[in-house]
N, C-alpha and C positions, 0 to 999 in steps of 0.2 A: 301567772304564769308566763302571761307573756310576751317579760321580759325577757325573756332565752333567745330565742330571731335577735330580740332588741343587743343584747346583749353579743352575740356573734356576728350581726353585721354592724356592730358600732366601729371606732377605730380603736385602736388602746392609747390610753390614754387618755379619750373622752371621759364623760360623765356619764351615769344614767339617773333619773327621778323616778322612781313609782311610790305612788298610792298603798300602803299600808294600811290592812286593818286595823280600829284601832291602837296604833303607831303612828301614823301618820305620814310626812313625806322619806322616805329613803334616798340617800344619796352612796353608788358605788361610782370607781373610778376602775373604769373595762385595765385592763391588761393581758398578757396570758396567760398565769394559771384561768384567770376567772372566764376567762372564751375556752380554755377548754373543759372545765369545771360544768356548762355550759352545754358545751356538746355533748361527753360525757349522757348528764342527764337531759337536754333533744335523743339520742340514739337510746336509751334505757324505754323513753315513751314506744307505745306497740302504734302501729297504723292500722288507720277501718279502714 
């Protein structure tokens, strides 16, 4: 979940690297669609 705000704030064209259990390092390139999807996920989260 920590990668969501990183994607939202990262500039388009940058790379985000994070660890995924049983998979290793995951590399994703930030683009407009990825940022939009991250915002949609964040919007669905309940604030406590």
